[in-house]
Structure formats: C-alpha cells, structure tokens
DOVEXTOR-102349 format. One line per 5 residues: number of its first residue (from 0); for each residue x, y, z of N, C-alpha, C. Coordinates in steps of 0.05 Angstrom, whole numbers. Example, Ala and Ser with C-alpha at 12.3 -4.5 7.8 and 13.67 -1.06 7.14 Angstrom:
0> 264,-114,156,246,-90,156,264,-66,156  257,-45,142,273,-21,143,258,1,157 $
end
This chain:
0> 193,-193,27,166,-184,22,152,-203,3  125,-204,5,109,-221,-12,107,-209,-40  113,-225,-61,112,-214,-88,83,-205,-95  82,-184,-112,56,-174,-121,55,-178,-151  39,-197,-160,36,-202,-189,8,-194,-198 $
5> -12,-210,-189,-40,-203,-194,-55,-205,-167  -77,-191,-166,-93,-190,-142,-122,-188,-149  -138,-206,-139,-167,-205,-142,-180,-206,-115  -195,-186,-108,-205,-184,-81,-231,-167,-80  -247,-173,-60,-268,-154,-53,-255,-129,-43 $
10> -270,-108,-39,-259,-83,-29,-277,-70,-9  -265,-53,8,-281,-37,26,-274,-7,20  -291,11,30,-287,39,24,-285,56,49  -269,76,47,-268,98,67,-273,124,52  -298,133,53,-305,156,37,-299,182,52 $
15> -273,185,57,-262,208,72,-239,219,56  -238,246,52,-215,258,39,-194,266,60  -170,269,50,-147,278,66,-142,261,91  -143,235,88,-137,217,110,-107,218,115  -99,229,138,-70,233,143,-58,209,158 $
20> -32,209,159,-17,187,170,-22,184,200  -29,206,214,-34,204,243,-61,190,248  -79,190,229,-103,175,231,-98,146,223  -81,142,204,-74,115,195,-61,99,218  -41,112,230,-28,100,253,-19,122,272 $
25> -33,127,294,-26,149,312,2,149,322  12,173,329,40,177,336,49,160,359  31,153,377,39,138,401,49,110,395  44,101,370,53,74,362,79,75,346  91,98,343,115,100,326,141,92,340 $
30> 139,86,366,164,78,380,173,50,372  156,34,360,163,7,353,179,7,327  197,-13,325,213,-16,301,205,-43,288  187,-57,301,178,-83,290,150,-79,278  146,-89,254,121,-86,240,98,-103,252 $
35> 106,-124,265,86,-143,276,67,-130,295  41,-134,290,21,-123,308,10,-96,301  24,-81,283,15,-54,276,-12,-55,262  -18,-77,248,-45,-78,235,-68,-77,255  -63,-86,279,-84,-84,300,-90,-56,308 $
40> -72,-37,302,-76,-9,310,-81,9,286  -86,-3,262,-93,12,239,-119,28,244  -118,54,239,-141,72,244,-151,70,273  -132,68,291,-139,61,319,-160,80,331  -156,106,327,-175,125,340,-202,125,328 $
45> -205,116,303,-231,113,291,-243,86,296  -226,67,303,-233,39,304,-242,29,332  -230,42,353,-235,33,380,-247,55,398  -262,47,417,-271,65,438,-249,70,458  -252,89,476,-231,95,496,-224,72,513 $
50> -243,54,518,-238,30,535,-225,7,519  -219,12,493,-206,-8,476,-225,-26,461  -251,-24,467,-270,-41,453,-274,-31,424  -279,-49,406,-283,-40,378,-309,-26,373  -308,-5,356,-333,9,349,-347,-7,327 $
55> -371,-16,333,-385,-34,315,-391,-22,287  -393,5,286,-400,18,261,-376,25,244  -351,20,253,-328,27,236,-323,4,217  -316,10,192,-315,-10,171,-296,-33,177  -273,-27,189,-253,-49,194,-264,-69,214 $
60> -283,-62,230,-294,-80,250,-319,-95,240  -327,-91,215,-350,-104,204,-341,-131,190  -359,-150,190,-352,-176,178,-342,-174,149  -353,-155,133,-346,-154,105,-317,-144,101  -304,-134,122,-276,-125,119,-256,-147,123 $
65> -264,-169,134,-246,-191,139,-236,-204,114  -210,-206,110,-199,-218,87,-198,-201,62  -209,-177,63,-208,-159,40,-180,-147,37  -170,-146,12,-143,-137,7,-141,-110,-8  -164,-98,-14,-164,-73,-29,-180,-52,-14 $
70> -168,-29,-10,-182,-6,3,-186,15,-18  -211,26,-19,-217,48,-37,-223,72,-19  -207,94,-22,-209,116,-4,-212,143,-19  -218,164,-3,-222,190,-14,-196,203,-23  -198,228,-33,-176,243,-44,-153,247,-24 $
75> -129,250,-35,-105,258,-20,-100,239,4  -100,213,-2,-95,193,19,-66,194,28  -61,192,54,-34,190,65,-20,216,68  -35,238,70,-22,264,74,-12,266,103  3,287,110,13,290,137,42,282,139 $
80> 50,271,161,78,264,166,87,241,149  113,236,149,125,217,130,129,189,142  116,183,164,121,158,178,116,133,160  137,116,160,135,91,145,117,71,159  111,76,184,93,58,199,65,57,186 $
85> 58,78,171,31,78,159,27,55,140  45,52,119,41,28,102,46,2,117  63,2,138,66,-22,154,40,-31,167  25,-11,178,-1,-17,191,-21,-27,170  -21,-14,147,-41,-21,126,-36,-49,116 $
90> -11,-56,110,-5,-83,101,-8,-103,124  -3,-94,149,-7,-112,172,-35,-121,175  -54,-104,167,-82,-111,169,-89,-131,147  -75,-129,124,-80,-148,102,-84,-135,75  -84,-108,74,-88,-95,48,-63,-98,31 $
95> -67,-101,5,-44,-102,-14,-45,-78,-33  -69,-65,-36,-72,-43,-54,-92,-23,-44  -87,3,-51,-106,24,-45,-112,39,-70  -138,45,-75,-146,61,-97,-156,88,-88  -147,109,-100,-155,136,-93,-150,154,-117 $
100> -161,178,-116,-155,197,-138,-128,210,-135  -117,210,-111,-90,221,-106,-78,211,-80  -51,211,-79,-37,202,-56,-16,223,-49  -10,227,-23,12,244,-16,38,231,-26  56,247,-36,80,236,-49,97,218,-31 $
105> 102,228,-6,119,212,12,105,186,19  79,187,24,65,162,30,66,143,7  62,153,-17,63,136,-41,90,122,-43  112,137,-38,138,125,-39,142,104,-18  133,109,6,136,90,28,119,65,23 $
110> 96,69,11,78,46,4,92,27,-15  103,39,-37,116,23,-57,140,7,-46  153,18,-27,176,5,-14,168,-18,4  142,-19,11,132,-39,30,110,-57,19  112,-62,-7,94,-82,-20,65,-74,-18 $
115> 60,-47,-18,32,-37,-19,29,-20,-44  10,-27,-61,7,-14,-87,-14,8,-86  -5,33,-90,-24,55,-92,-32,59,-121  -58,58,-127,-68,61,-154,-86,86,-156  -79,103,-175,-94,128,-179,-117,122,-199 $
120> -141,130,-191,-164,128,-208,-177,155,-212  -193,158,-232,-206,184,-237,-231,186,-219  -242,210,-218,-264,215,-200,-289,198,-207  -294,194,-232,-317,178,-241,-314,149,-231  -291,138,-233,-286,111,-224,-289,109,-194 $
125> -278,128,-179,-279,128,-150,-309,129,-141  -324,146,-153,-353,148,-146,-368,123,-152  -361,111,-175,-374,85,-183,-368,64,-162  -343,62,-153,-336,41,-133,-349,47,-106  -350,73,-98,-364,80,-74,-393,71,-75 $
130> -407,78,-97,-435,72,-100,-440,42,-101  -424,28,-116,-428,-1,-119,-425,-15,-92  -406,-6,-76,-401,-19,-50,-425,-17,-31  -441,3,-35,-465,7,-18,-485,-15,-23  -486,-26,-47,-506,-46,-54,-495,-74,-59 $
135> -469,-76,-64,-457,-102,-70,-430,-105,-56  -431,-118,-33,-407,-121,-17,-389,-143,-28  -399,-159,-47,-384,-181,-58,-370,-173,-84  -373,-149,-94,-361,-141,-119,-330,-142,-116  -316,-150,-137,-288,-154,-136,-273,-136,-156 $
140> -249,-129,-149,-231,-114,-167,-207,-132,-174  -199,-132,-199,-176,-148,-207,-153,-130,-216  -129,-133,-204,-106,-117,-210,-84,-135,-222  -74,-127,-246,-53,-141,-259,-29,-122,-260  -10,-126,-242,13,-107,-240,31,-108,-265 $
145> 35,-132,-276,52,-135,-299,41,-119,-323  15,-120,-326,2,-105,-348,-5,-76,-340  -1,-70,-314,-8,-44,-303,-37,-36,-309  -55,-55,-303,-83,-49,-308,-101,-60,-286  -124,-47,-284,-144,-55,-264,-170,-61,-279 $
150> -182,-83,-272,-208,-90,-283,-229,-86,-261  -248,-69,-267,-269,-62,-247,-291,-83,-248  -309,-83,-228,-330,-103,-227,-348,-102,-251  -351,-79,-265,-368,-77,-289,-353,-85,-314  -328,-95,-311,-312,-103,-334,-295,-82,-347 $
155> -299,-57,-339,-283,-36,-350,-253,-39,-341  -235,-34,-360,-206,-37,-355,-193,-10,-358  -175,-4,-340,-159,21,-343,-131,16,-334  -113,31,-346,-84,30,-340,-77,48,-317  -55,42,-303,-45,59,-282,-15,61,-284 $
160> -4,84,-277,25,87,-279,40,77,-254  65,68,-259,83,60,-238,111,60,-249  131,69,-234,158,70,-245,169,42,-246  188,38,-265,199,11,-271,212,-2,-246  227,15,-231,241,3,-208,221,-7,-187 $
165> 201,9,-180,182,0,-160,167,-25,-170  160,-25,-195,146,-48,-207,163,-73,-205  189,-71,-211,207,-94,-210,209,-104,-181  211,-86,-162,213,-95,-134,187,-108,-124  164,-97,-131,139,-108,-123,135,-136,-135 $
170> 139,-139,-160,136,-164,-174,155,-185,-162  179,-177,-156,199,-195,-145,197,-200,-116  180,-184,-102,178,-187,-73,203,-179,-58  216,-158,-68,241,-149,-55,240,-119,-50  256,-110,-30,258,-82,-25,283,-72,-39 $
175> 291,-47,-34,314,-35,-47,340,-50,-41  343,-58,-15,367,-74,-8,367,-101,-22  344,-113,-23,342,-139,-36,349,-137,-66  341,-115,-78,348,-110,-107,378,-109,-110  391,-94,-92,421,-92,-94,434,-119,-89 $
180> 423,-134,-70,435,-160,-64,432,-180,-87  411,-177,-104,408,-194,-127,431,-189,-147  443,-165,-146,464,-158,-164,492,-158,-151  494,-173,-129,519,-173,-114,542,-184,-130  537,-205,-146,558,-216,-162,569,-196,-182 $
185> 551,-181,-194,559,-160,-214,575,-138,-200  567,-131,-176,582,-110,-160,610,-120,-154  612,-145,-144,638,-156,-138,656,-158,-162  644,-165,-185,659,-167,-210,670,-140,-218  653,-119,-215,662,-92,-221,685,-83,-203 $
190> 683,-90,-177,704,-82,-159,730,-95,-165  729,-120,-175,754,-134,-182,767,-122,-207  750,-113,-225,760,-101,-250,769,-72,-248  759,-59,-227,766,-30,-223,775,-25,-195  796,-39,-185,804,-36,-157,813,-8,-151 $
195> 827,6,-169,837,33,-163,814,52,-158  793,50,-175,770,68,-172,755,62,-146  751,36,-141,736,29,-116,751,38,-91  777,35,-91,793,43,-68,793,73,-64  793,88,-86,793,117,-84,767,127,-73 $
200> 745,114,-80,718,122,-70,715,115,-41  729,94,-32,727,85,-4,742,104,15  761,119,5,777,137,22,761,162,29 $
end
C-alpha cells in the first residue's frame, strides 16, 4: 500500500447523509477479488445513466473532481453492509481521505486497513467546508497524519483521533500482514527460544 504521511489536496463534497456501501459500490460488483477497475464503478448508480453514459451533473464526472484526493461527505458515511470493496472503490478512484461527522464502524475499520483515512469533524466544520466548496473549488485541506491534525483552508487546525496500530500501518504503507512480516525475525527468534510452547500450540 502507498504510505500516508501528509496530504494536501483540493476536495469535493457529497452533501448526503447515510451514504451506504451499496451506493458506494453496488452488490453486482462484489464478485471480483481484484481491486483494479473498481474505482470506475464508484457510486455507479448515481454516476451513470442506464446506457452507461456518465451523468454530467454528478460530482465525480465534473472536471473539478479529477485528481482530488479528499472527499467531504454527510453524516454516517459507509453504513450498510460490511463489504471491503467500498474502500477499494474509493481509493481506486484516487481518494486518500474522507471527512465526515461520523462513519459506520465496520466501514471505518475496512478503510483504515486499505490506506484510506476517515477523519471525523464537527458539524460546524462540515458546514463550513460544504459552503466554501460552493464558491471556491480550489480551496485545499492539509492533513498531517503524524501530528494527527487537519489544517482547513481558513488556517484553522484541529486534531483527530486514530488508534496507534492503524496509524503505524498507514504511515508505513503496510497492511496487517505486512506488519507481522516486518517482525518475522522476532517471531522466529521467539520460536527458537520457546520450542516446547510453540509445538504445544501447533497441536
């Protein structure tokens, strides 16, 4: 995975509450086990007409969405089923972070495992970002993961929470398996020093 250290980007907004995972990536795309191409189907039913042509008025199809890495969305983002394909599709499009007042717990966990940073903001901040985006499409947000802080376009800085393990994995660009592999030498050393215990657990 790509390491997440700092991020400075323009942002786009989806001013919709309770965006569920079936809207993020519809169930008909869940048969795939390869992440490649899922970004093309992000918000598919909102993004395309029945004939497959893009809807000109949907934000992802507008010029200002191209290259943007931060999405600002309404309350309770990622509710619904637990599909890991949702963060796959979001990162496949190019997003690295999502700002919202709340996230569904399972979605938040899946996002953190897939190099997608969910950042919780208060209602005042969310409304400010929504309003600013209406008049200034070039406004940028700066995220510093090491410091766990966000700098808004007006210069205001706020802290956000994240657990130490997820932070370590994001900064290092590794998933849970990658974290374990980094400690392979220590694991092997433990096994050599405690063969009786290791063998008893293997039985």
